[in-house]
C-alpha positions in Angstrom: 18.6 -60.3 -57.1 18.6 -62.1 -53.7 16.7 -60.5 -50.8 15.7 -62.2 -47.6 17.1 -65.5 -48.9 14.8 -65.3 -51.9 15.6 -64.7 -55.5 13.3 -61.9 -56.8 13.3 -59.6 -59.8 15.2 -56.4 -59.4 12.0 -54.4 -59.3 9.1 -54.0 -56.9 5.8 -52.2 -56.8 5.3 -49.0 -54.7 1.8 -48.4 -53.5 1.7 -44.7 -52.5 -0.3 -43.9 -55.7 -2.7 -46.8 -55.0 -3.6 -45.8 -51.4 -6.0 -43.0 -52.3 -6.5 -39.7 -50.5 -5.1 -38.7 -47.2 -4.4 -35.2 -45.8 -2.6 -32.9 -43.6 -5.3 -30.4 -42.9 -6.6 -29.5 -46.4 -3.4 -30.4 -48.2 -3.6 -33.7 -50.1 -0.7 -36.1 -49.4 -1.9 -38.7 -51.9 -2.1 -39.0 -55.6 -5.2 -38.1 -57.6 -7.5 -40.5 -59.4 -6.8 -43.5 -57.2 -9.5 -46.2 -57.6 -9.7 -49.3 -55.4 -10.7 -51.5 -58.2 -7.9 -50.3 -60.5 -5.5 -50.7 -57.5 -6.3 -54.4 -57.2 -5.9 -54.8 -60.9 -2.5 -53.1 -60.7 -1.3 -55.4 -57.9 -2.6 -58.4 -59.8 -0.7 -57.2 -62.9 2.5 -56.9 -60.9 2.1 -60.4 -59.5 1.3 -61.9 -62.9 4.3 -60.1 -64.4 6.7 -61.7 -61.8 6.9 -59.0 -59.2 7.2 -60.4 -55.7 8.2 -57.3 -53.6 5.4 -54.9 -52.7 6.2 -51.7 -50.8 3.8 -49.7 -48.8 3.5 -47.6 -45.5 0.8 -47.6 -42.9 0.3 -43.9 -43.6 -0.5 -44.3 -47.3 -4.1 -43.6 -47.7 -4.3 -43.6 -43.9 -4.1 -47.4 -43.8 -5.9 -47.9 -47.1 -2.9 -49.1 -49.1 -2.2 -51.8 -46.5 -5.8 -52.9 -46.7 -5.6 -53.2 -50.4 -2.3 -55.2 -50.3 -3.8 -57.5 -47.6 -6.8 -58.2 -49.8 -4.9 -58.7 -53.0 -2.1 -60.8 -51.6 -3.9 -62.8 -48.9 -3.6 -66.0 -50.8 -0.1 -65.3 -52.1 2.2 -66.2 -49.2 5.3 -65.9 -51.4 4.8 -62.2 -51.8 7.3 -60.1 -49.9 5.6 -57.1 -48.2 7.6 -54.1 -47.0 5.8 -51.4 -44.9 6.8 -48.4 -42.8 5.7 -47.0 -39.5 6.3 -43.7 -37.7 3.3 -41.5 -38.4 -0.1 -41.3 -36.7 -3.3 -41.0 -38.7 -7.1 -41.4 -38.4 -8.5 -44.0 -40.8 -11.9 -42.4 -40.8 -11.0 -38.8 -41.5 -7.9 -39.7 -43.5 -5.9 -37.1 -41.6 -2.2 -37.5 -40.8 -1.3 -36.5 -37.3 2.1 -36.2 -35.6 5.2 -38.4 -35.6 5.0 -41.7 -33.7 8.2 -42.4 -31.7 7.0 -43.7 -28.4 7.8 -47.4 -28.0 4.3 -48.4 -27.0 2.9 -46.6 -30.0 5.4 -48.3 -32.3 4.4 -51.7 -30.9 0.7 -50.9 -31.6 1.6 -49.7 -35.1 3.2 -53.0 -35.9 0.1 -54.9 -34.7 -2.1 -52.6 -36.8 0.0 -53.2 -39.9 -0.2 -57.0 -39.4 -4.0 -56.7 -39.1 -4.4 -54.6 -42.2 -2.0 -56.7 -44.3 -3.7 -59.9 -43.1 -0.3 -61.3 -42.2 1.3 -63.0 -39.3 4.7 -61.5 -40.1 6.0 -58.3 -41.8 8.8 -59.2 -44.2 10.5 -55.8 -44.2 9.7 -53.0 -41.7 11.1 -49.5 -42.3 11.2 -46.6 -39.9 9.3 -43.8 -41.8 11.3 -40.9 -40.3 13.8 -39.5 -42.8 15.8 -37.2 -40.5 15.1 -38.5 -37.0 18.2 -38.1 -34.8 20.0 -41.4 -34.2 19.5 -41.2 -30.4 15.7 -41.0 -30.9 15.7 -43.7 -33.5 17.6 -46.2 -31.4 14.7 -47.1 -29.1 12.5 -47.6 -32.1 15.0 -50.1 -33.6 15.1 -51.9 -30.3 11.3 -52.4 -30.7 11.9 -53.6 -34.2 14.5 -56.1 -33.0 12.1 -57.4 -30.3 9.4 -57.8 -32.9 11.8 -59.7 -35.1 12.8 -62.0 -32.2 9.0 -62.6 -31.6 8.6 -63.6 -35.2 6.5 -60.7 -36.2 9.1 -59.0 -38.4 11.5 -60.7 -40.7 14.0 -57.8 -41.2 14.0 -54.1 -40.8 15.6 -50.9 -42.0 15.3 -47.1 -42.4 13.7 -44.9 -45.0 16.2 -42.1 -44.9 18.5 -40.0 -47.2 21.2 -39.5 -44.5 24.1 -41.9 -44.9 25.4 -41.2 -41.3 22.1 -42.4 -39.9 22.5 -45.6 -41.9 26.0 -46.1 -40.7 24.9 -45.8 -37.1 22.3 -48.6 -37.5 23.8 -50.9 -40.1 25.6 -53.2 -37.7 22.4 -54.3 -36.0 21.3 -57.9 -36.5 18.3 -57.8 -38.8 19.0 -54.4 -40.4 18.8 -55.3 -44.1 17.8 -52.4 -46.3 17.4 -48.7 -46.7 14.9 -46.7 -48.7 16.3 -43.6 -50.3 15.7 -41.3 -53.2 17.6 -41.8 -56.4 16.8 -41.4 -60.1 18.3 -40.2 -63.3 17.9 -36.6 -62.1 19.5 -37.2 -58.7 22.3 -39.7 -58.3 23.1 -40.6 -54.6 26.7 -41.7 -54.6 27.3 -41.2 -50.8 24.3 -43.4 -49.9 25.1 -45.9 -52.6 28.6 -46.3 -51.2 27.2 -46.7 -47.7 24.9 -49.4 -48.8 27.6 -51.3 -50.7 30.0 -51.0 -47.7 27.5 -52.5 -45.4 25.9 -55.1 -47.7 22.5 -53.5 -47.6 19.8 -53.5 -50.3 18.6 -50.1 -51.6 14.9 -49.7 -52.0 14.9 -46.8 -54.5 12.0 -44.5 -54.0 11.0 -41.8 -56.5 12.7 -43.8 -59.2 10.6 -42.0 -61.8 10.8 -38.6 -60.2 7.1 -38.7 -59.3 6.2 -39.3 -62.9 8.4 -36.7 -64.7 10.7 -39.5 -66.0 7.8 -41.2 -67.7 7.6 -38.4 -70.3 3.9 -38.1 -69.6 4.1 -34.5 -68.3 5.0 -31.7 -70.7 5.6 -28.0 -70.0 1.9 -27.1 -70.2 0.8 -30.2 -68.1 -0.6 -29.8 -64.7 -1.8 -32.1 -61.9 -5.1 -31.9 -60.1 -5.3 -29.8 -57.0 -6.0 -32.9 -54.9 -2.7 -34.4 -55.9 0.5 -34.4 -53.7 2.4 -32.9 -56.6 0.3 -29.8 -56.6 2.0 -28.7 -53.3 5.2 -26.9 -53.7 7.9 -28.7 -51.6 11.5 -28.1 -51.0 11.9 -31.8 -50.3 10.4 -32.9 -53.6 10.7 -30.3 -56.3 9.9 -32.3 -59.4 6.8 -30.2 -59.7 6.3 -26.5 -59.0 2.8 -25.0 -58.9 1.4 -28.3 -60.1 3.6 -28.3 -63.2 6.7 -30.3 -64.0 9.9 -28.4 -63.3 11.4 -26.8 -66.4 14.9 -27.8 -65.5 13.9 -31.4 -65.1 12.1 -31.4 -68.5 15.2 -29.9 -70.1 17.4 -32.7 -68.6 14.9 -35.3 -69.7 15.1 -34.0 -73.3 18.8 -34.2 -73.1 18.9 -37.9 -72.3 15.7 -39.0 -74.0 17.5 -40.7 -76.9 19.9 -42.5 -74.5 17.2 -43.7 -72.1 15.0 -45.0 -74.9 17.8 -46.9 -76.7 17.1 -50.5 -77.4 13.3 -50.0 -77.7 12.9 -48.9 -74.1 10.2 -46.4 -73.0 11.4 -43.5 -70.9 10.1 -45.1 -67.8 11.8 -48.4 -68.6 15.1 -46.6 -69.4 15.0 -44.7 -66.1 14.5 -48.0 -64.2 17.2 -49.7 -66.2 19.6 -46.9 -65.3 19.0 -47.6 -61.6 19.4 -51.3 -62.1 22.7 -50.7 -63.9 24.0 -48.4 -61.2 24.1 -51.3 -58.6 23.0 -54.9 -58.4 21.8 -54.0 -54.9 19.3 -51.4 -56.1 15.6 -52.4 -56.0 13.5 -49.7 -57.6 10.0 -49.5 -56.3 8.0 -47.4 -58.9 4.4 -46.7 -58.2 1.7 -47.6 -60.7 -1.9 -46.5 -60.5 -3.1 -48.8 -63.3 -2.3 -52.2 -64.6 -1.0 -50.7 -67.8 1.5 -48.5 -65.9 2.7 -51.5 -63.9 3.1 -53.7 -67.0 5.1 -51.0 -68.7 7.5 -50.7 -65.7 7.9 -54.5 -65.6 9.1 -54.3 -69.2 12.4 -52.8 -67.8 13.3 -56.3 -66.6 13.2 -57.6 -70.2 15.5 -54.9 -71.5 17.9 -55.3 -68.6 20.9 -53.1 -67.8 22.6 -50.5 -70.0 26.1 -50.9 -71.4 28.8 -48.9 -69.6 29.1 -46.7 -72.7 25.5 -45.6 -72.5 25.8 -45.0 -68.7 28.9 -42.8 -69.3 27.1 -40.9 -72.1 24.1 -40.2 -69.8 26.5 -38.7 -67.2 28.3 -36.6 -69.8 25.1 -35.2 -71.1 23.6 -34.4 -67.6 26.8 -32.8 -66.2 25.7 -33.4 -62.6 26.1 -30.9 -59.9 27.8 -32.2 -56.7 25.3 -34.0 -54.5 25.8 -31.6 -51.6 25.0 -32.1 -48.0 22.5 -34.8 -47.1 18.9 -33.6 -46.7 15.4 -35.1 -46.7 14.2 -35.9 -50.2 
């Protein structure tokens, strides 16, 4: 696919799982078992496998994920790095604070991102406020535009699951992409239509449903207490009480044979489904280890599904209507 005037594979690397621990009080907001050495190996494996788009956020690991990318990609100027701003945090205590919306704080956040990433320019900058009202987002995008004019940002966008918010900002010069949730379990037709209408790239987050679509987690599986998935959330309900949701596991069993057709793994099939849905989709699965990253990259070799398989998947899942937009 073509993004920022560059031909890149239709797959990126998400770094939330690589960033290590960070917290809201005692609640972990990171993934368990993150290891800096393994993280560097995972980033290297992505690069060696042809990945050129790396997605992060200043809040991941309270800055640590950006530090890791800066270290791993410092001598790889062709790497395209996307990051997000909009949350305050303490690098020392790893505690997340409140929302950052003040223009002066946004300017400082951009400078801090550049420092941690060891870059003179951020390729893709996202607003990390899913449901911020448009009137409060507008001043932030004005700052993004000024940073772009100053050469510190190449393009910008919004990490949001609300199509109306995208419509309100899509006409801005430099607005190039949107991050939103989409996966085999949750199609996002309204957002996808909005992106297509406005010629925007969709950075697809949670493409593997926080790991459920890898097939790694069974009914009796559980995640560690220091893992984000141990927290019950109405926004992300792939896990409940630290265990994968029974309904999701049932849906996965129903489409397992279809997703693994052609020799694909479940993870690869899930990524191929997203690639098939739109040529403008750029899935950004996380990968904590080099082996996980290499498996995900294998989706590129398998390529898109036939229309017959896509229709069979939809027939088996019998999707509910997507409902009103909400944070996911």
